[in-house]
C-alpha positions as protocol buffer text, in pm:
chain_id: "A"
residue {
  index: 1
  type: MET
  ca { x: -4675 y: 8634 z: -2679 }
}
residue {
  index: 2
  type: SER
  ca { x: -4859 y: 8325 z: -2904 }
}
residue {
  index: 3
  type: GLU
  ca { x: -4668 y: 8031 z: -3041 }
}
residue {
  index: 4
  type: LEU
  ca { x: -4680 y: 8046 z: -3395 }
}
residue {
  index: 5
  type: PRO
  ca { x: -4876 y: 7779 z: -3583 }
}
residue {
  index: 6
  type: GLY
  ca { x: -4701 y: 7456 z: -3620 }
}
residue {
  index: 7
  type: TYR
  ca { x: -4425 y: 7558 z: -3348 }
}
residue {
  index: 8
  type: SER
  ca { x: -4282 y: 7295 z: -3096 }
}
residue {
  index: 9
  type: PRO
  ca { x: -4018 y: 7405 z: -2864 }
}
residue {
  index: 10
  type: TYR
  ca { x: -3838 y: 7023 z: -2956 }
}
residue {
  index: 11
  type: GLY
  ca { x: -3777 y: 7108 z: -3329 }
}
residue {
  index: 12
  type: VAL
  ca { x: -4059 y: 6877 z: -3425 }
}
residue {
  index: 13
  type: PRO
  ca { x: -4382 y: 6970 z: -3558 }
}
residue {
  index: 14
  type: PRO
  ca { x: -4698 y: 6864 z: -3327 }
}
residue {
  index: 15
  type: PRO
  ca { x: -4914 y: 6571 z: -3530 }
}
residue {
  index: 16
  type: ALA
  ca { x: -5191 y: 6686 z: -3732 }
}
residue {
  index: 17
  type: ALA
  ca { x: -5533 y: 6695 z: -3566 }
}
residue {
  index: 18
  type: SER
  ca { x: -5756 y: 6404 z: -3690 }
}
residue {
  index: 19
  type: SER
  ca { x: -6123 y: 6406 z: -3625 }
}
residue {
  index: 20
  type: THR
  ca { x: -6089 y: 6070 z: -3517 }
}
residue {
  index: 21
  type: SER
  ca { x: -5797 y: 6095 z: -3254 }
}
residue {
  index: 22
  type: SER
  ca { x: -5717 y: 6353 z: -2986 }
}
residue {
  index: 23
  type: LEU
  ca { x: -5395 y: 6474 z: -2833 }
}
residue {
  index: 24
  type: ALA
  ca { x: -5565 y: 6444 z: -2468 }
}
residue {
  index: 25
  type: PRO
  ca { x: -5402 y: 6187 z: -2239 }
}
residue {
  index: 26
  type: SER
  ca { x: -5671 y: 5869 z: -2247 }
}
residue {
  index: 27
  type: THR
  ca { x: -5747 y: 5828 z: -1879 }
}
residue {
  index: 28
  type: SER
  ca { x: -5809 y: 5463 z: -1933 }
}
residue {
  index: 29
  type: ALA
  ca { x: -5468 y: 5387 z: -2038 }
}
residue {
  index: 30
  type: SER
  ca { x: -5295 y: 5582 z: -1777 }
}
residue {
  index: 31
  type: ALA
  ca { x: -5476 y: 5388 z: -1524 }
}
residue {
  index: 32
  type: SER
  ca { x: -5368 y: 5100 z: -1644 }
}
residue {
  index: 33
  type: THR
  ca { x: -5027 y: 5163 z: -1764 }
}
residue {
  index: 34
  type: ALA
  ca { x: -4769 y: 5268 z: -1491 }
}
residue {
  index: 35
  type: PRO
  ca { x: -4520 y: 5557 z: -1644 }
}
residue {
  index: 36
  type: VAL
  ca { x: -4164 y: 5407 z: -1667 }
}
residue {
  index: 37
  type: PRO
  ca { x: -3943 y: 5595 z: -1424 }
}
residue {
  index: 38
  type: PRO
  ca { x: -3641 y: 5820 z: -1611 }
}
residue {
  index: 39
  type: SER
  ca { x: -3333 y: 5576 z: -1649 }
}
residue {
  index: 40
  type: THR
  ca { x: -3048 y: 5739 z: -1412 }
}
residue {
  index: 41
  type: ASP
  ca { x: -2760 y: 5605 z: -1632 }
}
residue {
  index: 42
  type: PRO
  ca { x: -2659 y: 5843 z: -1833 }
}
residue {
  index: 43
  type: PRO
  ca { x: -2596 y: 5663 z: -2223 }
}
residue {
  index: 44
  type: THR
  ca { x: -2253 y: 5547 z: -2299 }
}
residue {
  index: 45
  type: TYR
  ca { x: -2138 y: 5669 z: -2660 }
}
residue {
  index: 46
  type: LEU
  ca { x: -1730 y: 5676 z: -2597 }
}
residue {
  index: 47
  type: PRO
  ca { x: -1576 y: 5331 z: -2557 }
}
residue {
  index: 48
  type: GLN
  ca { x: -1475 y: 5246 z: -2181 }
}
residue {
  index: 49
  type: PRO
  ca { x: -1093 y: 5243 z: -2115 }
}
residue {
  index: 50
  type: ILE
  ca { x: -934 y: 4907 z: -2081 }
}
residue {
  index: 51
  type: LEU
  ca { x: -828 y: 4794 z: -1727 }
}
residue {
  index: 52
  type: ARG
  ca { x: -489 y: 4692 z: -1724 }
}
residue {
  index: 53
  type: THR
  ca { x: -352 y: 4492 z: -1454 }
}
residue {
  index: 54
  type: THR
  ca { x: -21 y: 4670 z: -1268 }
}
residue {
  index: 55
  type: ARG
  ca { x: 271 y: 4491 z: -1303 }
}
residue {
  index: 56
  type: HIS
  ca { x: 550 y: 4484 z: -1094 }
}
residue {
  index: 57
  type: ASN
  ca { x: 770 y: 4271 z: -1296 }
}
residue {
  index: 58
  type: LEU
  ca { x: 797 y: 4110 z: -1630 }
}
residue {
  index: 59
  type: ALA
  ca { x: 638 y: 3790 z: -1550 }
}
residue {
  index: 60
  type: GLY
  ca { x: 330 y: 3995 z: -1408 }
}
residue {
  index: 61
  type: PRO
  ca { x: 87 y: 3754 z: -1153 }
}
residue {
  index: 62
  type: ILE
  ca { x: 272 y: 3432 z: -1286 }
}
residue {
  index: 63
  type: GLN
  ca { x: 453 y: 3261 z: -1080 }
}
residue {
  index: 64
  type: THR
  ca { x: 801 y: 3136 z: -1174 }
}
residue {
  index: 65
  type: VAL
  ca { x: 971 y: 3006 z: -867 }
}
residue {
  index: 66
  type: SER
  ca { x: 1277 y: 2789 z: -903 }
}
residue {
  index: 67
  type: LEU
  ca { x: 1470 y: 2576 z: -671 }
}
residue {
  index: 68
  type: SER
  ca { x: 1716 y: 2833 z: -654 }
}
residue {
  index: 69
  type: ASP
  ca { x: 1446 y: 3060 z: -482 }
}
residue {
  index: 70
  type: LYS
  ca { x: 1518 y: 2853 z: -116 }
}
residue {
  index: 71
  type: GLN
  ca { x: 1102 y: 2849 z: -57 }
}
residue {
  index: 72
  type: HIS
  ca { x: 962 y: 2575 z: 97 }
}
residue {
  index: 73
  type: ASP
  ca { x: 614 y: 2355 z: 94 }
}
residue {
  index: 74
  type: TYR
  ca { x: 531 y: 2140 z: 403 }
}
residue {
  index: 75
  type: PHE
  ca { x: 299 y: 1824 z: 416 }
}
residue {
  index: 76
  type: LEU
  ca { x: 187 y: 1632 z: 667 }
}
residue {
  index: 77
  type: ALA
  ca { x: 158 y: 1229 z: 634 }
}
residue {
  index: 78
  type: THR
  ca { x: -159 y: 1095 z: 832 }
}
residue {
  index: 79
  type: ARG
  ca { x: -206 y: 760 z: 873 }
}
residue {
  index: 80
  type: THR
  ca { x: -560 y: 648 z: 803 }
}
residue {
  index: 81
  type: SER
  ca { x: -550 y: 259 z: 838 }
}
residue {
  index: 82
  type: PRO
  ca { x: -284 y: 11 z: 840 }
}
residue {
  index: 83
  type: THR
  ca { x: -195 y: 21 z: 450 }
}
residue {
  index: 84
  type: THR
  ca { x: -295 y: 370 z: 369 }
}
residue {
  index: 85
  type: TYR
  ca { x: -189 y: 744 z: 449 }
}
residue {
  index: 86
  type: THR
  ca { x: -317 y: 1088 z: 329 }
}
residue {
  index: 87
  type: LEU
  ca { x: -106 y: 1403 z: 240 }
}
residue {
  index: 88
  type: SER
  ca { x: -196 y: 1730 z: 343 }
}
residue {
  index: 89
  type: LEU
  ca { x: -58 y: 2069 z: 373 }
}
residue {
  index: 90
  type: THR
  ca { x: 69 y: 2133 z: 735 }
}
residue {
  index: 91
  type: SER
  ca { x: -191 y: 2438 z: 710 }
}
residue {
  index: 92
  type: ASP
  ca { x: -471 y: 2308 z: 582 }
}
residue {
  index: 93
  type: PRO
  ca { x: -614 y: 1963 z: 660 }
}
residue {
  index: 94
  type: THR
  ca { x: -771 y: 1895 z: 397 }
}
residue {
  index: 95
  type: PRO
  ca { x: -626 y: 1552 z: 225 }
}
residue {
  index: 96
  type: LEU
  ca { x: -472 y: 1598 z: -125 }
}
residue {
  index: 97
  type: TYR
  ca { x: -339 y: 1263 z: -211 }
}
residue {
  index: 98
  type: ARG
  ca { x: -361 y: 914 z: -101 }
}
residue {
  index: 99
  type: ILE
  ca { x: -81 y: 643 z: -65 }
}
residue {
  index: 100
  type: GLU
  ca { x: -183 y: 302 z: -60 }
}
residue {
  index: 101
  type: ILE
  ca { x: 119 y: 14 z: 75 }
}
residue {
  index: 102
  type: SER
  ca { x: 52 y: -358 z: 6 }
}
residue {
  index: 103
  type: PRO
  ca { x: 263 y: -498 z: 267 }
}
residue {
  index: 104
  type: SER
  ca { x: 301 y: -840 z: 124 }
}
residue {
  index: 105
  type: PRO
  ca { x: 616 y: -900 z: -86 }
}
residue {
  index: 106
  type: ALA
  ca { x: 368 y: -1100 z: -319 }
}
residue {
  index: 107
  type: SER
  ca { x: 257 y: -751 z: -440 }
}
residue {
  index: 108
  type: ASP
  ca { x: 342 y: -597 z: -711 }
}
residue {
  index: 109
  type: PRO
  ca { x: 346 y: -290 z: -724 }
}
residue {
  index: 110
  type: ALA
  ca { x: 431 y: -217 z: -355 }
}
residue {
  index: 111
  type: ILE
  ca { x: 362 y: 144 z: -336 }
}
residue {
  index: 112
  type: GLN
  ca { x: 102 y: 360 z: -545 }
}
residue {
  index: 113
  type: LEU
  ca { x: -8 y: 749 z: -477 }
}
residue {
  index: 114
  type: PHE
  ca { x: -337 y: 860 z: -602 }
}
residue {
  index: 115
  type: ASP
  ca { x: -534 y: 1191 z: -646 }
}
residue {
  index: 116
  type: PHE
  ca { x: -866 y: 1172 z: -509 }
}
residue {
  index: 117
  type: HIS
  ca { x: -1048 y: 1238 z: -795 }
}
residue {
  index: 118
  type: ASP
  ca { x: -831 y: 982 z: -1072 }
}
residue {
  index: 119
  type: PRO
  ca { x: -853 y: 633 z: -1013 }
}
residue {
  index: 120
  type: PHE
  ca { x: -495 y: 599 z: -1186 }
}
residue {
  index: 121
  type: PRO
  ca { x: -192 y: 657 z: -985 }
}
residue {
  index: 122
  type: LEU
  ca { x: 22 y: 937 z: -1041 }
}
residue {
  index: 123
  type: ALA
  ca { x: 341 y: 743 z: -912 }
}
residue {
  index: 124
  type: ALA
  ca { x: 425 y: 366 z: -813 }
}
residue {
  index: 125
  type: ALA
  ca { x: 714 y: 184 z: -647 }
}
residue {
  index: 126
  type: ARG
  ca { x: 818 y: -184 z: -739 }
}
residue {
  index: 127
  type: MET
  ca { x: 1014 y: -332 z: -463 }
}
residue {
  index: 128
  type: PRO
  ca { x: 1169 y: -709 z: -444 }
}
residue {
  index: 129
  type: PRO
  ca { x: 1132 y: -977 z: -566 }
}
residue {
  index: 130
  type: PHE
  ca { x: 970 y: -796 z: -875 }
}
residue {
  index: 131
  type: VAL
  ca { x: 1309 y: -576 z: -892 }
}
residue {
  index: 132
  type: THR
  ca { x: 1671 y: -690 z: -856 }
}
residue {
  index: 133
  type: THR
  ca { x: 1768 y: -322 z: -696 }
}
residue {
  index: 134
  type: PHE
  ca { x: 1625 y: -197 z: -360 }
}
residue {
  index: 135
  type: ALA
  ca { x: 1313 y: -20 z: -576 }
}
residue {
  index: 136
  type: SER
  ca { x: 1204 y: 98 z: -898 }
}
residue {
  index: 137
  type: VAL
  ca { x: 1017 y: 464 z: -899 }
}
residue {
  index: 138
  type: CYS
  ca { x: 793 y: 600 z: -1171 }
}
residue {
  index: 139
  type: THR
  ca { x: 627 y: 920 z: -1132 }
}
residue {
  index: 140
  type: ARG
  ca { x: 475 y: 995 z: -1448 }
}
residue {
  index: 141
  type: GLU
  ca { x: 181 y: 765 z: -1545 }
}
residue {
  index: 142
  type: PRO
  ca { x: 296 y: 418 z: -1416 }
}
residue {
  index: 143
  type: ALA
  ca { x: -17 y: 278 z: -1560 }
}
residue {
  index: 144
  type: GLY
  ca { x: 65 y: 383 z: -1876 }
}
residue {
  index: 145
  type: ALA
  ca { x: 252 y: 277 z: -2205 }
}
residue {
  index: 146
  type: GLY
  ca { x: 532 y: 514 z: -2178 }
}
residue {
  index: 147
  type: ALA
  ca { x: 623 y: 459 z: -1792 }
}
residue {
  index: 148
  type: VAL
  ca { x: 953 y: 541 z: -1752 }
}
residue {
  index: 149
  type: TRP
  ca { x: 1124 y: 358 z: -1403 }
}
residue {
  index: 150
  type: HIS
  ca { x: 1415 y: 478 z: -1187 }
}
residue {
  index: 151
  type: ARG
  ca { x: 1625 y: 261 z: -1027 }
}
residue {
  index: 152
  type: MET
  ca { x: 1657 y: 339 z: -618 }
}
residue {
  index: 153
  type: THR
  ca { x: 1930 y: 188 z: -371 }
}
residue {
  index: 154
  type: ASP
  ca { x: 1921 y: 229 z: 7 }
}
residue {
  index: 155
  type: SER
  ca { x: 2101 y: 604 z: -11 }
}
residue {
  index: 156
  type: HIS
  ca { x: 2062 y: 673 z: -383 }
}
residue {
  index: 157
  type: GLY
  ca { x: 1781 y: 766 z: -626 }
}
residue {
  index: 158
  type: VAL
  ca { x: 1732 y: 989 z: -919 }
}
residue {
  index: 159
  type: LEU
  ca { x: 1473 y: 1269 z: -945 }
}
residue {
  index: 160
  type: ALA
  ca { x: 1328 y: 1403 z: -1223 }
}
residue {
  index: 161
  type: VAL
  ca { x: 1374 y: 1790 z: -1167 }
}
residue {
  index: 162
  type: GLU
  ca { x: 1256 y: 2101 z: -1295 }
}
residue {
  index: 163
  type: ILE
  ca { x: 1570 y: 2335 z: -1284 }
}
residue {
  index: 164
  type: VAL
  ca { x: 1447 y: 2610 z: -1495 }
}
residue {
  index: 165
  type: PRO
  ca { x: 1047 y: 2689 z: -1456 }
}
residue {
  index: 166
  type: GLY
  ca { x: 886 y: 2575 z: -1781 }
}
residue {
  index: 167
  type: LEU
  ca { x: 1161 y: 2386 z: -1913 }
}
residue {
  index: 168
  type: PRO
  ca { x: 1194 y: 2003 z: -1943 }
}
residue {
  index: 169
  type: VAL
  ca { x: 1280 y: 1797 z: -1667 }
}
residue {
  index: 170
  type: VAL
  ca { x: 1614 y: 1674 z: -1654 }
}
residue {
  index: 171
  type: ASN
  ca { x: 1694 y: 1345 z: -1432 }
}
residue {
  index: 172
  type: ARG
  ca { x: 1975 y: 1445 z: -1160 }
}
residue {
  index: 173
  type: ASP
  ca { x: 2101 y: 1187 z: -858 }
}
residue {
  index: 174
  type: VAL
  ca { x: 2052 y: 1250 z: -506 }
}
residue {
  index: 175
  type: VAL
  ca { x: 2138 y: 1099 z: -191 }
}
residue {
  index: 176
  type: TRP
  ca { x: 1930 y: 992 z: 104 }
}
residue {
  index: 177
  type: SER
  ca { x: 2102 y: 1064 z: 470 }
}
residue {
  index: 178
  type: THR
  ca { x: 1998 y: 1061 z: 823 }
}
residue {
  index: 179
  type: PRO
  ca { x: 2193 y: 1362 z: 976 }
}
residue {
  index: 180
  type: ARG
  ca { x: 2362 y: 1315 z: 1301 }
}
residue {
  index: 181
  type: LEU
  ca { x: 2150 y: 1315 z: 1610 }
}
residue {
  index: 182
  type: THR
  ca { x: 1841 y: 1324 z: 1458 }
}
residue {
  index: 183
  type: THR
  ca { x: 1616 y: 1015 z: 1332 }
}
residue {
  index: 184
  type: GLY
  ca { x: 1461 y: 1205 z: 993 }
}
residue {
  index: 185
  type: LEU
  ca { x: 1575 y: 1191 z: 621 }
}
residue {
  index: 186
  type: THR
  ca { x: 1740 y: 1420 z: 447 }
}
residue {
  index: 187
  type: CYS
  ca { x: 1745 y: 1437 z: 54 }
}
residue {
  index: 188
  type: THR
  ca { x: 2012 y: 1631 z: -78 }
}
residue {
  index: 189
  type: LEU
  ca { x: 2141 y: 1701 z: -451 }
}
residue {
  index: 190
  type: LEU
  ca { x: 2453 y: 1541 z: -600 }
}
residue {
  index: 191
  type: GLY
  ca { x: 2636 y: 1832 z: -750 }
}
residue {
  index: 192
  type: SER
  ca { x: 2548 y: 2164 z: -791 }
}
residue {
  index: 193
  type: LEU
  ca { x: 2198 y: 2311 z: -930 }
}
residue {
  index: 194
  type: PHE
  ca { x: 2305 y: 2463 z: -1256 }
}
residue {
  index: 195
  type: GLY
  ca { x: 2672 y: 2291 z: -1278 }
}
residue {
  index: 196
  type: TRP
  ca { x: 2885 y: 2585 z: -1142 }
}
residue {
  index: 197
  type: ASP
  ca { x: 3099 y: 2505 z: -840 }
}
residue {
  index: 198
  type: GLY
  ca { x: 2904 y: 2483 z: -482 }
}
residue {
  index: 199
  type: ASP
  ca { x: 2793 y: 2252 z: -252 }
}
residue {
  index: 200
  type: GLY
  ca { x: 2477 y: 2046 z: -315 }
}
residue {
  index: 201
  type: VAL
  ca { x: 2156 y: 2165 z: -258 }
}
residue {
  index: 202
  type: THR
  ca { x: 1907 y: 2026 z: 27 }
}
residue {
  index: 203
  type: LEU
  ca { x: 1624 y: 1955 z: -166 }
}
residue {
  index: 204
  type: ALA
  ca { x: 1390 y: 1793 z: 148 }
}
residue {
  index: 205
  type: ARG
  ca { x: 1370 y: 1679 z: 465 }
}
residue {
  index: 206
  type: TYR
  ca { x: 1138 y: 1412 z: 636 }
}
residue {
  index: 207
  type: GLY
  ca { x: 1090 y: 1385 z: 1027 }
}
residue {
  index: 208
  type: MET
  ca { x: 1200 y: 1682 z: 1164 }
}
residue {
  index: 209
  type: THR
  ca { x: 1236 y: 1775 z: 1551 }
}
residue {
  index: 210
  type: GLY
  ca { x: 1360 y: 2112 z: 1703 }
}
residue {
  index: 211
  type: PRO
  ca { x: 1361 y: 2305 z: 1999 }
}
residue {
  index: 212
  type: GLY
  ca { x: 1006 y: 2288 z: 2127 }
}
residue {
  index: 213
  type: PHE
  ca { x: 868 y: 2095 z: 1871 }
}
residue {
  index: 214
  type: ARG
  ca { x: 831 y: 1753 z: 1674 }
}
residue {
  index: 215
  type: ALA
  ca { x: 712 y: 1679 z: 1293 }
}
residue {
  index: 216
  type: ASP
  ca { x: 782 y: 1316 z: 1269 }
}
residue {
  index: 217
  type: MET
  ca { x: 570 y: 1251 z: 958 }
}
residue {
  index: 218
  type: VAL
  ca { x: 590 y: 1589 z: 803 }
}
residue {
  index: 219
  type: PHE
  ca { x: 777 y: 1659 z: 444 }
}
residue {
  index: 220
  type: ASP
  ca { x: 983 y: 1989 z: 375 }
}
residue {
  index: 221
  type: ILE
  ca { x: 992 y: 1993 z: 57 }
}
residue {
  index: 222
  type: LEU
  ca { x: 1179 y: 2265 z: -184 }
}
residue {
  index: 223
  type: ARG
  ca { x: 906 y: 2437 z: -383 }
}
residue {
  index: 224
  type: GLY
  ca { x: 996 y: 2486 z: -766 }
}
residue {
  index: 225
  type: GLY
  ca { x: 1095 y: 2131 z: -875 }
}
residue {
  index: 226
  type: GLY
  ca { x: 796 y: 2038 z: -1070 }
}
residue {
  index: 227
  type: ILE
  ca { x: 523 y: 1765 z: -988 }
}
residue {
  index: 228
  type: GLU
  ca { x: 719 y: 1472 z: -1079 }
}
residue {
  index: 229
  type: PHE
  ca { x: 1011 y: 1603 z: -844 }
}
residue {
  index: 230
  type: GLU
  ca { x: 779 y: 1609 z: -515 }
}
residue {
  index: 231
  type: LEU
  ca { x: 614 y: 1283 z: -633 }
}
residue {
  index: 232
  type: GLY
  ca { x: 973 y: 1105 z: -632 }
}
residue {
  index: 233
  type: ILE
  ca { x: 1034 y: 1281 z: -277 }
}
residue {
  index: 234
  type: VAL
  ca { x: 715 y: 1148 z: -155 }
}
residue {
  index: 235
  type: MET
  ca { x: 754 y: 807 z: -304 }
}
residue {
  index: 236
  type: GLN
  ca { x: 1161 y: 756 z: -217 }
}
residue {
  index: 237
  type: VAL
  ca { x: 1058 y: 825 z: 132 }
}
residue {
  index: 238
  type: PHE
  ca { x: 784 y: 575 z: 178 }
}
residue {
  index: 239
  type: VAL
  ca { x: 998 y: 320 z: -45 }
}
residue {
  index: 240
  type: LYS
  ca { x: 1291 y: 370 z: 249 }
}
residue {
  index: 241
  type: LEU
  ca { x: 1008 y: 320 z: 511 }
}
residue {
  index: 242
  type: GLU
  ca { x: 886 y: 23 z: 407 }
}
residue {
  index: 243
  type: ALA
  ca { x: 1215 y: -131 z: 319 }
}
residue {
  index: 244
  type: ASP
  ca { x: 1283 y: -64 z: 653 }
}
residue {
  index: 245
  type: ARG
  ca { x: 948 y: -219 z: 826 }
}
residue {
  index: 246
  type: ARG
  ca { x: 989 y: -548 z: 573 }
}
residue {
  index: 247
  type: LYS
  ca { x: 1340 y: -572 z: 756 }
}
residue {
  index: 248
  type: LEU
  ca { x: 1224 y: -572 z: 1112 }
}
residue {
  index: 249
  type: GLU
  ca { x: 980 y: -790 z: 1030 }
}
residue {
  index: 250
  type: LYS
  ca { x: 1189 y: -1014 z: 858 }
}
residue {
  index: 251
  type: LYS
  ca { x: 1450 y: -1000 z: 1183 }
}
residue {
  index: 252
  type: GLY
  ca { x: 1121 y: -1084 z: 1397 }
}
residue {
  index: 253
  type: LYS
  ca { x: 1042 y: -1417 z: 1233 }
}
residue {
  index: 254
  type: GLY
  ca { x: 1409 y: -1522 z: 1186 }
}
residue {
  index: 255
  type: LYS
  ca { x: 1470 y: -1469 z: 1568 }
}
residue {
  index: 256
  type: GLY
  ca { x: 1114 y: -1657 z: 1635 }
}
residue {
  index: 257
  type: LYS
  ca { x: 1243 y: -1943 z: 1433 }
}
residue {
  index: 258
  type: LYS
  ca { x: 1567 y: -1972 z: 1601 }
}
residue {
  index: 259
  type: GLY
  ca { x: 1464 y: -1951 z: 1946 }
}
residue {
  index: 260
  type: MET
  ca { x: 1193 y: -2238 z: 1892 }
}
């Protein structure tokens, strides 16, 4: 069956014939221009469905760990010079923070803790003769105008604690002790965490030994108390260590003078 004049199988009439043009393909054009391969992906006309993350709790992927969850982080203090330490996770040797100690009593502040990417200290501690107490510790912008310093004694201190994740910190009293048959330090909260009946929570330990292991310079810190809380733990430990060093040094000098 012959096609009708003007018939096109696609429903579009063919172009009108012209004496100056030809429907025949040009051999020169086809030789210089490669044919474009057809697309393998079909065009998308419908909106794609929104991919939603499966939630297994109300918070989703956001972590809301608090002190009451009893999760722990372990940090290793490494001495890199007579007056400098680094702090890293025990599971990753990458240094996270740097602690600088000024052994001279004429130095103020005596101890400073730095982030490796910030020249200003994150926390600092002052010691006698620049304070009248055992020490004074700041864990929030000690170089700033709004720095807040907390007094510390040989066995007691104050920590800025985030009791509930995301809520403002509150100052809580803590006690430092050396448990029996150990050489380490233990930090315990005075009173219960939420003000209910119960014993104080063990917040941190420094220096641990056990069957088959010894971790003299390891911090065990309860997770969830906030950055000021964790900085306070580290700073108060170094204050106690530096105070003990100065005391031993003073006794050594005294014995030397007595024997002369």
